[in-house]
C-alpha positions in Angstrom: 20.7 6.2 -3.2 17.5 4.2 -3.3 18.3 0.5 -4.1 15.5 -1.1 -6.2 14.7 -4.7 -7.0 12.3 -5.3 -9.9 10.1 -8.4 -9.9 8.0 -9.3 -12.9 7.6 -12.5 -14.9 7.9 -10.6 -18.2 11.5 -9.9 -19.1 10.5 -6.9 -21.3 8.6 -5.3 -18.5 11.6 -5.8 -16.1 13.9 -4.3 -18.7 11.5 -1.4 -19.4 11.3 -0.5 -15.7 15.0 -0.7 -15.3 15.5 1.6 -18.3 13.1 4.1 -16.8 15.1 4.2 -13.5 18.6 4.1 -15.1 18.8 7.9 -15.9 17.8 8.9 -12.3 21.0 9.3 -10.2 19.2 8.5 -7.0 18.1 5.0 -8.0 20.2 1.9 -8.3 18.5 -1.3 -9.8 20.3 -4.0 -7.8 18.5 -7.0 -9.3 15.6 -8.5 -11.3 13.4 -11.4 -10.4 11.1 -13.4 -12.6 8.7 -14.7 -9.9 7.9 -14.1 -6.3 10.1 -16.8 -4.8 13.1 -15.4 -6.6 12.2 -11.9 -5.5 12.2 -12.9 -1.8 15.5 -14.8 -2.2 17.1 -11.9 -4.0 15.8 -9.4 -1.5 17.2 -11.4 1.4 20.6 -11.4 -0.4 20.7 -7.9 -1.9 18.7 -5.9 0.8 17.0 -3.4 -1.5 15.2 -0.4 -0.2 12.2 -0.9 -2.5 10.8 -3.9 -4.4 8.7 -3.0 -7.5 6.5 -6.1 -7.4 4.2 -7.5 -10.1 1.1 -8.9 -8.4 0.5 -11.9 -10.7 3.5 -14.1 -11.1 4.2 -17.8 -11.2 5.7 -20.0 -8.4 4.9 -17.4 -5.7 2.6 -14.5 -6.7 3.2 -10.9 -5.6 0.8 -11.1 -2.7 2.6 -14.1 -1.2 6.0 -12.5 -1.9 4.9 -9.3 -0.2 3.8 -11.1 2.9 7.1 -12.9 3.1 9.1 -9.7 2.7 7.0 -7.9 5.3 7.9 -10.8 7.7 11.5 -11.2 6.8 12.6 -7.7 5.8 10.2 -5.2 7.3 12.5 -2.3 6.4 12.1 -3.2 2.7 9.1 -1.4 1.0 7.0 -3.1 -1.6 5.4 -1.1 -4.5 2.9 -3.4 -6.2 2.2 -3.3 -9.9 -1.0 -4.4 -11.5 -2.2 -4.6 -15.1 -5.5 -3.1 -14.1 -6.5 -0.2 -11.8 -9.3 -2.4 -10.3 -7.7 -5.6 -9.1 -8.7 -7.6 -6.0 -5.1 -8.8 -5.7 -4.0 -5.2 -5.1 -6.1 -5.1 -1.9 -4.6 -8.4 -0.8 -1.1 -7.0 -1.5 -1.8 -3.9 0.6 -3.2 -6.1 3.4 0.0 -8.3 3.1 2.2 -5.2 3.6 2.7 -3.4 0.3 3.2 0.3 0.7 1.4 1.3 -2.5 0.5 0.2 -6.0 0.5 1.4 -9.5 -1.1 0.2 -12.7 1.5 -0.8 -15.3 0.6 1.9 -17.7 1.8 4.7 -15.5 4.2 7.4 -16.7 7.9 7.3 -15.8 7.4 10.3 -13.6 4.6 8.6 -11.7 6.7 5.5 -11.2 9.7 7.4 -9.8 7.5 9.5 -7.6 5.9 6.4 -6.1 9.2 4.8 -5.4 10.4 7.9 -3.6 7.1 8.0 -1.6 7.2 4.3 -0.4 10.9 4.7 0.4 10.0 7.3 3.0 7.4 4.9 4.5 4.3 6.6 3.1 1.5 4.9 1.2 1.7 5.6 -2.6 -2.0 5.2 -3.4 -4.3 7.9 -4.6 -6.9 8.2 -1.8 -10.0 8.0 -3.9 -8.7 5.1 -6.0 -7.8 3.3 -2.8 -11.3 3.7 -1.4 -12.9 2.6 -4.7 -10.6 -0.5 -4.8 -11.3 -1.5 -1.2 -15.1 -0.8 -1.3 -15.2 -3.1 -4.4 -13.0 -5.9 -3.2 -12.7 -5.9 0.5 -14.0 -8.9 2.4 -14.1 -9.5 6.1 -11.2 -11.9 6.7 -11.2 -15.0 8.7 -9.0 -13.2 11.2 -10.0 -9.6 11.3 -7.4 -6.8 11.5 -9.0 -5.9 14.9 -11.9 -6.8 17.1 -14.7 -4.5 16.2 -15.9 -4.1 19.8 -12.5 -2.6 20.7 -12.6 0.2 18.1 -14.9 2.7 19.8 -13.2 2.4 23.2 -9.7 2.9 21.7 -10.4 5.9 19.5 -11.5 9.3 20.7 -14.7 10.7 18.9 -12.5 13.1 16.9 -10.2 10.2 15.8 -13.1 8.1 14.8 -14.5 10.9 12.8 -11.2 11.5 11.0 -10.8 7.8 10.4 -14.2 7.7 8.7 -13.4 10.6 6.5 -10.0 9.2 5.6 -11.8 5.9 4.6 -14.1 7.8 2.3 -11.1 8.9 0.2 -10.5 12.4 1.5 -6.9 13.6 1.8 -5.5 15.5 4.8 -6.3 18.9 3.4 -9.9 17.9 2.6 -10.4 16.4 6.0 -9.0 19.6 7.6 -11.5 21.8 5.5 -14.4 19.5 6.4 -13.7 19.7 10.1 -12.4 23.3 10.1 -9.1 22.3 11.7 -5.5 22.6 10.5 -3.8 20.1 8.3 -1.1 19.6 11.0 -3.8 18.7 13.5 -5.2 16.2 11.1 -1.8 14.6 10.6 -1.3 14.4 14.4 -4.7 12.7 14.8 -3.9 10.2 11.9 -0.6 9.3 13.6 -2.6 8.5 16.7 -5.2 6.5 14.8 -2.5 4.4 13.1 -1.0 3.6 16.5 -4.3 2.7 18.2 -5.4 0.5 15.2 -2.1 -1.2 14.9 -1.8 -0.3 11.2 1.2 1.0 9.4 -0.2 3.4 6.9 -3.2 5.0 5.2 -3.9 2.1 3.0 -4.1 -0.3 5.9 -6.2 2.2 7.9 -8.8 2.3 5.1 -8.9 -1.5 4.8 -9.4 -1.7 8.6 -12.3 0.8 8.4 -14.2 -1.4 5.9 -13.3 -4.6 7.6 -14.4 -3.3 11.0 -17.7 -1.9 9.7 -16.8 1.7 10.6 -17.4 2.4 6.9 -19.8 0.2 5.0 -19.4 -1.0 1.5 -21.9 0.7 -0.8 -24.9 -1.5 -1.4 -24.6 -3.2 2.0 -22.3 -5.7 3.7 -20.5 -8.3 1.7 
């Protein structure tokens, strides 16, 4: 059973999401919140496995709520929702700790699949959409994810190569074909990359690649 908390400031959206999940025996909607602060409070009390979190909400937005949940309940996975595919708040949510995101017009099948994916600890973001988002909206933060000078020393040449390909939007099979190695070898390298970069998943690894300058934003630095 996957325990789900739904956070959205629109009651109709909350009810619609709950109705989508209701027929699925593996999901239990344990609560609904109308803003980010309420989502954090309910999550602390109800301990859901996944929070389906609207990005733009009053009181505390989805980005702030995601950061709070990542700090208070690291075992709770956040799946961010956005009205638009291209939304700079989505990148902020991924940086804050969201495991994936979906536009609000996704199909019921896509929603349930994404919840299952983030529940396992994997990132639920299409690789090319993730890269397009980050290349559009990423900014070098005041406190970078890592010190750029450390990156070449920490990663092997092969790991750096795979990290760059990952950041351009290739999935594991495409990386394997490009480098003429097995998919399992790619997966092993990616696990090592995550550990050395101190990132949790594919989304954060792509953000780190842009922020560190390993992959440059099209059109030059921002």
